[in-house]
C-alpha angles and dihedrals in degrees: 000000000000115000113249119251133198126199119176127193128183124198133182125166110243114243115233127230130184134167144155113272089210126051127230125243134159089262098046122028095167117117138164122220124217105227125225118209122199131197119212115229118233116235117237120179133160118185119224129175109219119225123238093262094052090049091051091051092046093053091048090051091051093049093043094050093050091048091049088051093050093047095046131246129248094340098322116125120250124276135199116290121263121253117227112225125194093219090059093049086056090048091049088053091053090050090052087052089057102267120141115251096249089049092050095050089049092047092052089047092241116143113205132180088203136005142177129190128200119198117197129185137186098024113138100206144015089259092058089049090052093049090050091052091048093049098045110020109033091129091056093046093052098044102120092204087063095073101153135053145189129199133198121190124190115165106305095339118101132185117190122184121199110191143177108218123228104267110144114194098224102112100109108063092189090055092046090051095047094048093046091052092050094049094044096047091045089057092045092050094053099046120233145223107230108191105302095344128089121211125198119225110281136193125281128267124235126212119265123199091207092052089046091053093051091047093050095047090055097041090052093048094051092048095047095046096033101234135126118214145109089236112079123221088257088059093250118146121217093264089051092050093048089052092049089052088062099255113140104209140178092189128018141172146168144215123193134186139168136201099032110125097205138038089239090059093046094052093043090053092052091049091052094050113081096219097045090044091053089050094048092049096049107134091209094073121092102170141038140201128190138180142165132204131194135212117157091199095057126094094252100031093210129033127201127200123184116185127192132193149158117216 
């Protein structure tokens, strides 16, 4: 009897962040951008038609994992059942054929914000597979963010993918604005250490319709045309976009990010980044705008723009 083997892999797309390291003012319009490089994944797919026995075992594993999750695992309370997704079955097949998890998800046209795969070998039944998952991967099984799964079975080799589908929570613009203001002003009120620079507490920002307009236009353009830059396709820089939006400013600035699926994650990423943090803590700013735009087919998926200014 072959000795059972277990091989886990975790994958999560890295959010992108870029911002000017120097701020704009009427006296000084110079700025430097931090560049973001991306690498395209190769596509590796090898089709395979599963036999009737493999399909039966696959269904047993899917049902069993959902029941285990609903019942709870190693003392953890039960969670909602997992949803089986055809695209994840295809991705699991690609993983079994040797593809990396990120490549497999891309090839199957499944966009995830987080995914884990567990590969098992040598187990003679679906019951043995379920037992191995409970003993070694209870934490993955019970992760509520991982709500969907795919399974591939070939002989005594099994590939299981648990994934969190791309579902960014950026629908309500008013809610995004309100949350971003609270999070940003909380950071400003406490002061911050941004890299090697310390910033004392500063006053709160207020919402600006003009800054919102500038932020939304750039976020939509990046999402629609799948690029990530402070320079728009029309060549306009942030200060020029803010002016075109009808905002009369003496000082202006911008933070951008991509890939974060909530405003909390976007603002937290800016606060953790020294350059973004310094921009956010600038005492010269009085007002703020923010916007997000989503395009599941774009490179970043969701694009965030935070604009700052003082009239």
